[in-house]
C-alpha positions in Angstrom: -15.8 -8.5 -20.7 -16.3 -5.1 -22.2 -19.9 -3.7 -22.3 -21.0 -5.8 -19.3 -23.8 -3.8 -17.6 -24.3 -3.8 -13.8 -25.2 -1.2 -11.2 -23.7 0.3 -8.0 -26.0 0.0 -5.0 -25.3 3.1 -2.8 -27.8 3.0 0.0 -31.2 3.1 -1.8 -29.6 4.8 -4.8 -29.1 2.6 -7.9 -26.3 3.7 -10.3 -26.1 1.9 -13.7 -22.6 1.3 -14.9 -20.6 -0.5 -17.6 -17.5 -2.6 -16.9 -14.4 -1.7 -19.0 -11.3 -3.8 -18.4 -8.2 -1.7 -18.4 -5.6 -4.5 -18.7 -5.3 -6.7 -21.8 -3.2 -9.8 -22.1 -0.1 -9.1 -24.1 1.0 -12.7 -24.4 1.4 -14.3 -27.8 -1.0 -17.2 -28.2 0.4 -20.5 -29.6 -1.6 -23.6 -30.8 -0.3 -27.1 -30.3 0.3 -28.9 -33.6 1.1 -32.5 -34.6 4.8 -32.4 -35.4 4.5 -35.0 -38.1 1.7 -33.3 -40.2 1.4 -29.8 -38.8 -2.3 -30.0 -38.0 -3.9 -28.6 -34.8 -4.4 -30.9 -31.8 -7.9 -30.9 -30.3 -8.7 -32.0 -26.7 -11.7 -34.1 -26.0 -13.3 -35.0 -22.6 -12.8 -38.7 -22.2 -14.2 -41.0 -19.5 -11.7 -43.7 -18.6 -14.4 -45.8 -16.9 -16.9 -45.8 -19.7 -14.2 -45.7 -22.4 -15.9 -43.0 -24.4 -15.8 -39.3 -25.2 -18.3 -37.4 -23.0 -20.4 -34.4 -24.2 -20.6 -31.2 -22.2 -24.2 -31.8 -21.4 -23.3 -35.0 -19.5 -20.8 -33.3 -17.2 -21.2 -32.3 -13.6 -18.7 -30.7 -11.2 -17.4 -32.9 -8.4 -15.4 -32.2 -5.2 -13.0 -35.0 -4.1 -13.5 -35.2 -0.3 -11.7 -38.5 0.0 -9.4 -40.3 -2.4 -11.6 -41.4 -5.3 -14.9 -40.3 -3.7 -16.8 -37.2 -4.8 -19.8 -35.1 -4.0 -21.3 -33.7 -7.2 -23.1 -30.5 -8.1 -25.2 -29.6 -11.1 -25.0 -26.1 -12.8 -28.4 -25.3 -11.3 -27.3 -26.2 -7.8 -24.2 -24.0 -8.1 -26.3 -21.2 -9.6 -28.6 -21.3 -6.6 -25.6 -20.6 -4.3 -24.8 -17.3 -6.0 -24.7 -14.3 -3.6 -27.4 -11.7 -3.7 -25.0 -9.1 -5.1 -24.6 -11.1 -8.4 -26.1 -8.3 -10.5 -25.0 -5.3 -8.4 -22.0 -3.8 -6.8 -23.2 -3.3 -3.2 -21.4 -0.6 -1.2 -20.8 -1.7 2.4 -18.3 0.9 3.8 -15.8 3.7 3.0 -12.2 3.4 4.2 -8.9 5.4 3.9 -7.0 4.2 0.9 -3.7 4.0 2.9 -5.1 1.3 5.1 -5.1 -1.2 2.2 -1.9 -3.0 1.6 -1.0 -3.2 -2.2 -0.8 -7.0 -2.2 -4.6 -7.2 -1.8 -5.2 -5.7 -5.3 -6.0 -8.2 -8.1 -7.7 -6.9 -11.3 -9.0 -3.4 -12.2 -11.8 -2.1 -14.3 -13.1 1.4 -15.2 -16.8 1.8 -14.5 -18.4 4.2 -16.8 -22.0 5.4 -17.1 -24.0 4.1 -20.1 -25.7 7.5 -20.4 -25.7 10.9 -18.6 -26.5 10.1 -15.0 -26.8 12.5 -12.1 -26.4 9.6 -9.6 -23.1 8.5 -11.3 -21.7 12.1 -11.3 -22.8 12.5 -7.7 -21.1 9.3 -6.5 -18.0 10.1 -8.5 -17.7 13.5 -6.7 -18.4 11.8 -3.4 -15.4 9.6 -3.9 -13.3 12.6 -5.0 -14.3 14.9 -2.1 -14.2 12.3 0.6 -10.7 11.0 -0.4 -11.9 7.6 0.7 -12.3 4.2 -1.1 -15.6 2.5 -1.2 -15.6 -1.2 -0.2 -18.3 -3.2 -2.0 -19.2 -6.8 -2.8 -20.2 -8.2 -6.2 -19.9 -11.2 -8.5 -18.0 -11.2 -11.8 -18.9 -14.2 -13.9 -19.4 -17.0 -11.3 -17.0 -15.7 -8.7 -17.8 -13.6 -5.7 -15.5 -10.7 -4.9 -15.0 -7.8 -2.6 -14.0 -4.8 -4.6 -12.7 -1.2 -4.0 -14.1 1.8 -5.8 -12.0 5.0 -6.1 -12.0 8.3 -8.0 -9.5 8.1 -10.9 -9.0 10.7 -13.6 -12.7 11.5 -13.8 -13.9 7.9 -13.7 -14.6 5.2 -11.1 -11.8 2.7 -10.9 -12.9 -0.7 -9.5 -10.3 -3.2 -8.2 -11.0 -6.7 -7.1 -9.1 -7.7 -4.0 -7.9 -11.0 -2.6 -9.5 -12.4 0.6 -7.3 -12.5 3.7 -7.1 -16.3 3.6 -5.6 -16.1 0.0 -2.7 -13.9 1.2 0.4 -15.7 2.4 3.2 -13.5 3.7 6.3 -15.4 5.1 7.8 -14.3 8.4 10.6 -11.7 8.1 14.0 -13.1 7.6 16.7 -12.8 10.3 18.3 -9.4 10.2 22.0 -9.4 9.1 24.6 -6.9 10.1 26.0 -4.5 7.5 28.6 -1.8 7.7 28.1 2.0 7.2 30.2 1.8 4.1 28.0 -0.8 2.6 24.9 1.2 3.3 26.4 4.4 1.9 27.4 2.6 -1.3 24.0 1.0 -1.7 22.3 4.4 -1.2 24.6 6.0 -3.8 23.7 3.2 -6.2 20.0 4.0 -5.6 20.7 7.7 -6.5 22.5 6.7 -9.7 19.5 4.5 -10.7 16.8 7.0 -9.6 14.2 8.5 -12.0 10.5 8.8 -12.5 7.9 6.0 -13.2 7.1 6.3 -16.9 5.2 3.1 -18.0 5.9 3.8 -21.7 9.6 3.1 -21.0 9.0 -0.4 -19.8 8.6 -2.8 -22.8 7.8 -6.5 -22.8 11.1 -7.6 -24.2 10.2 -11.3 -24.2 6.9 -10.8 -26.2 8.6 -8.4 -28.6 11.3 -11.0 -29.3 8.6 -13.6 -29.9 6.7 -11.4 -32.4 10.0 -10.5 -34.2 10.8 -14.3 -34.4 7.4 -15.0 -35.8 7.9 -12.5 -38.6 11.4 -13.9 -39.3 9.9 -17.4 -39.5 7.2 -16.3 -41.9 9.9 -14.7 -44.1 11.9 -18.0 -43.9 14.8 -16.4 -42.0 16.7 -18.4 -39.3 16.3 -17.5 -35.7 19.5 -16.1 -34.3 20.7 -17.7 -31.1 20.8 -15.2 -28.2 24.1 -14.8 -26.3 23.5 -14.8 -22.6 25.3 -12.1 -20.6 27.7 -13.5 -18.0 27.5 -11.7 -14.7 30.7 -11.7 -12.7 30.5 -13.4 -9.4 31.7 -11.3 -6.5 31.6 -12.6 -2.9 32.6 -9.3 -1.3 29.6 -6.9 -0.9 31.6 -3.7 -1.0 33.4 -4.7 -4.2 30.0 -5.7 -5.8 28.5 -2.3 -4.9 31.6 -0.4 -6.1 31.6 -2.2 -9.5 27.9 -1.6 -9.8 28.4 2.1 -9.4 31.1 2.0 -12.1 28.8 0.5 -14.7 25.6 2.3 -13.8 
């Protein structure tokens, strides 16, 4: 959704911005083919009751409130229920960043100014100086969101967040007793494995293998079968930790 224009509503100040997604999907896309002839499979919307293929214009959305019974909504009816903040990012409060648990974060975007803007620069500096995160509401596509705006490397970073009812945290498990030796060994293992977070070091091994396999297929080479590593099973925790230190 690059180059989508919107505006931040900061009191009575209107700040034009452009959405810039910062995450791209790295997954390899496959098509489904007919095994017999190798042609692509296409999906059609079929009505079992009328025994015919249905066009997009003839579709409505329905909510099943009882088995087999629906209430329906047209696109116009759903559009009428869009929130007022559809075309804006409306600031509602400013909060300390450390009050927001990380599991609330969903997707992130960089909000840039389409042209030189004093209002954008001012709001950016407000976020930087206040050390607070702006909570706002908006819509992206047809979905309503609460979002967080923060200063990030000279830009405004916007993150959509989950609603409280979407978050499901199980109760803490019953605490088990462990010995001081087990704790000391575990902490020693942590020290052996410690370093710094460098994103460039973490590669998508699965996608890289798929892309390599695609090239081998194109060149007519056979795909080598991967040998799975067998991990030794150890029931004793101390022994497992000691062996882990030996190989780390």
